RONU-714910 format. One record per residue (C-alpha): y, x, z; residue in three letters. Coordinates in Angstrom, 2 decimals. Each point is the difference from the previous one (the first is absolute). Last residue first. Example, Ala and Ser with C-alpha at 12.3 -4.5 7.8 and 13.67 -1.06 7.14 Angstrom:
BEGIN
- -1.06, 13.67, 7.14, ser
- -3.44, -1.37, 0.66, ala
# end
This chain:
BEGIN
- -15.70, 177.87, 112.61, unk
- -0.86, 0.05, -3.69, unk
- -1.78, 3.37, 0.11, unk
- -0.33, 1.69, -3.39, unk
- -2.46, 1.94, -2.15, unk
- -3.12, -0.46, 2.14, unk
- -2.95, 1.27, -1.99, unk
- -2.64, -1.84, -2.02, unk
- -2.76, 2.18, -1.44, unk
- 0.69, -0.66, -2.81, unk
- 3.59, -1.04, 0.29, unk
- 2.32, -2.31, 1.84, unk
- 1.02, -0.96, 3.50, unk
- 2.99, -1.84, 1.47, unk
- -0.33, -0.19, 3.76, unk
- 1.19, -2.56, 2.55, unk
- -3.06, 0.34, 2.27, unk
- -2.18, 3.12, -0.36, unk
- -2.59, 0.47, -2.81, unk
- -3.59, 0.95, 0.87, unk
- -2.03, 1.92, -2.57, unk
- -1.93, -0.87, -3.20, unk
- 2.74, -1.74, -1.99, unk
- -0.09, 0.48, -3.78, unk
- 3.30, -0.93, -1.66, unk
- 0.25, -1.57, -3.48, unk
- 3.09, -2.04, 0.93, unk
- 1.82, 0.98, 3.17, unk
- -1.18, -1.17, 3.44, unk
- 2.97, -1.46, 1.86, unk
- -0.34, -0.37, 3.76, unk
- 1.30, -2.75, 2.27, unk
- -2.76, 0.40, 2.60, unk
- -2.32, 2.98, 0.20, unk
- -2.95, 0.86, -2.23, unk
- -3.23, 0.88, 1.83, unk
- -2.77, 1.53, -2.09, unk
- -3.76, 0.42, 0.35, unk
- -1.07, 0.48, -3.60, unk
- 1.76, -1.18, -3.15, unk
- 3.38, -1.44, -0.96, unk
- 0.49, 0.13, -3.79, unk
- 3.30, -1.19, -1.49, unk
- 0.06, -1.27, -3.60, unk
- 3.27, -1.98, 0.37, unk
- 2.01, 0.42, 3.19, unk
- -0.92, -0.95, 3.57, unk
- 2.87, -1.50, 1.98, unk
- -0.36, -0.14, 3.78, unk
- 1.49, -2.80, 2.08, unk
- -2.61, 0.16, 2.77, unk
- -2.23, 3.06, 0.37, unk
- -3.02, 0.86, -2.15, unk
- -3.16, 0.86, 1.93, unk
- -3.04, 1.48, -1.71, unk
- -3.26, 0.50, 1.82, unk
- -2.87, 2.06, 1.26, unk
- -2.30, -0.79, 2.92, unk
- -0.05, -3.76, 0.61, unk
- 2.54, -0.36, 2.79, unk
- 2.59, 2.27, -1.62, unk
- 2.28, 2.50, 1.73, unk
- -2.99, 2.01, 1.31, unk
- -0.56, 1.23, -3.54, unk
- -3.15, 0.49, -2.05, unk
- 0.27, 1.30, -3.59, unk
- -2.03, -2.40, -2.13, unk
- -1.89, 1.77, -2.79, unk
- -1.61, -2.08, -2.72, unk
- -3.34, 0.29, -1.73, unk
- -1.73, 3.15, -1.22, unk
- -1.67, -1.48, -3.10, unk
- 3.12, 0.03, -2.20, unk
- 0.56, 3.65, 0.91, unk
- -3.34, 1.02, -1.51, unk
- -2.12, 1.81, 2.57, unk
- -0.66, 3.74, 0.53, unk
- 3.72, 0.83, 0.31, unk
- 0.26, -2.04, 3.21, unk
- 3.78, 0.00, 0.69, unk
- 1.01, -3.04, -2.10, unk
- 0.49, -3.02, 2.29, unk
- 2.27, -2.64, -1.49, unk
- 3.05, -0.88, 2.07, unk
- 0.52, -2.69, 2.63, unk
- 2.63, -2.36, 1.39, unk
- 0.82, -1.27, -3.47, unk
- 3.27, -1.10, -1.64, unk
- 0.50, 0.05, -3.77, unk
- 3.22, -1.21, -1.62, unk
- 0.15, -1.26, -3.59, unk
- 3.06, -2.24, 0.28, unk
- 2.97, 0.45, 2.31, unk
- -0.35, -0.56, 3.67, unk
- 1.42, -2.04, 2.81, unk
- -0.22, 0.28, 3.75, unk
- 1.71, -2.95, 1.68, unk
- -2.20, 0.16, 3.11, unk
- -2.50, 2.83, 0.35, unk
- -3.08, 0.99, -2.01, unk
- -2.97, 0.85, 2.21, unk
- -3.08, 1.57, -1.59, unk
- -2.92, 0.61, 2.37, unk
- -3.39, 1.62, -0.47, unk
- -1.82, -0.31, -3.31, unk
- 3.04, -1.52, -1.66, unk
- 1.17, -0.49, -3.57, unk
- 3.33, -1.06, -1.51, unk
- 0.23, -0.09, -3.80, unk
- 3.04, -0.80, -2.13, unk
- 0.31, -1.54, -3.48, unk
- 3.10, -1.99, 0.97, unk
- 1.99, 0.81, 3.13, unk
- -0.95, -0.75, 3.64, unk
- 2.67, -2.03, 1.80, unk
- 0.54, -0.20, 3.76, unk
- 1.89, -2.91, 1.59, unk
- -2.11, -0.06, 3.15, unk
- -2.44, 2.86, 0.43, unk
- -3.11, 0.93, -1.98, unk
- -3.11, 0.85, 2.04, unk
- -3.14, 1.54, -1.44, unk
- -3.14, 0.79, 2.01, unk
- -3.08, 2.04, -0.93, unk
- -3.42, -0.15, 1.66, unk
- -1.76, -0.76, -3.30, unk
- 2.42, 0.84, -2.80, unk
- 3.22, -1.97, -0.11, unk
- 1.44, -0.41, -3.49, unk
- 3.26, -1.43, -1.33, unk
- 0.34, 0.12, -3.79, unk
- 3.21, -0.88, -1.86, unk
- 0.12, -1.54, -3.48, unk
- 2.89, -2.33, 0.84, unk
- 2.32, 0.54, 3.01, unk
- -1.13, -0.38, 3.59, unk
- 2.91, -1.68, 1.73, unk
- 0.18, -0.46, 3.79, unk
- 2.21, -2.81, 1.30, unk
- -1.51, -0.16, 3.47, unk
- -2.36, 2.74, 1.19, unk
- -3.39, 0.80, -1.55, unk
- -3.18, 1.13, 1.75, unk
- -3.04, 1.49, -1.70, unk
- -3.60, 0.65, 1.10, unk
- -1.11, -3.53, -0.95, unk
- 1.41, 0.63, -3.49, unk
- -2.96, 2.28, -0.81, unk
- 1.04, 0.78, -3.59, unk
- 3.18, -1.45, -1.49, unk
- 0.49, 0.22, -3.74, unk
- 3.24, -1.11, -1.61, unk
- -0.11, -1.50, -3.51, unk
- 3.03, -2.22, 0.58, unk
- 2.31, 0.62, 2.91, unk
- -0.75, -0.65, 3.68, unk
- 2.88, -1.55, 1.92, unk
- -0.47, -0.52, 3.74, unk
- 2.39, -2.64, 1.29, unk
- -1.47, -0.24, 3.48, unk
- -1.48, 1.87, 2.97, unk
- -3.17, 1.33, -1.59, unk
- -3.33, 0.14, 1.79, unk
- -2.23, -2.24, -2.05, unk
- -0.26, 1.79, -3.34, unk
- -3.18, -1.00, -1.85, unk
- 1.26, 1.25, -3.38, unk
- 0.11, -3.40, -1.74, unk
- 1.00, -1.87, 3.16, unk
- 2.92, 2.34, 0.58, unk
- 1.01, -0.37, -3.65, unk
- -0.08, -3.78, 0.25, unk
- 1.96, -0.06, 3.25, unk
- 2.72, 2.28, -1.44, unk
- 0.34, -1.69, -3.39, unk
- 2.36, -2.71, 1.24, unk
- 2.34, 2.48, 1.71, unk
- 0.00, 2.27, -3.05, unk
- 0.83, -2.97, -2.26, unk
- 2.89, -1.01, 2.28, unk
- 1.39, 3.56, 0.08, unk
- -0.04, 0.17, -3.80, unk
- 1.60, -3.45, -0.36, unk
- 3.03, 0.80, 2.19, unk
- 0.52, -1.47, 3.45, unk
# end
């Protein structure tokens, strides 16, 4: 066992205690300067890595689940008002943003910042809106995933893409808005 892996294993219980995480399955690495809000609404699989300077946030009623072997890149933010489910072995580059909601903006009589968030309901998710990212997906640097979105398994989301619609299994997508540019299988 190398030194880095040993340090991560020793830090796991301390980090879980610090953030109040009770429902993780083991070997959860949380990097320095991470912020975790409402950890009781989160579930982590084995060998999950949350890289430094990342923020995980569950608003009231929200739920976040990160599958076994997943890695969230540095300086990222994952937020949930409904349900965000990140599958097994998903990994991301730095500076990603994932949220199961968008900002409301349609009332022209009120400032946008005072209109709150918009969660698009879907029967696919237990808590209204949600984001689901399938197993073995790679999310590139600076990707934004917002709204009610389902990303299939074994997908590649190109750097700087903005995903606001469902992506089928085995797809390579890129762009703003993200579009399928290739099917792997």
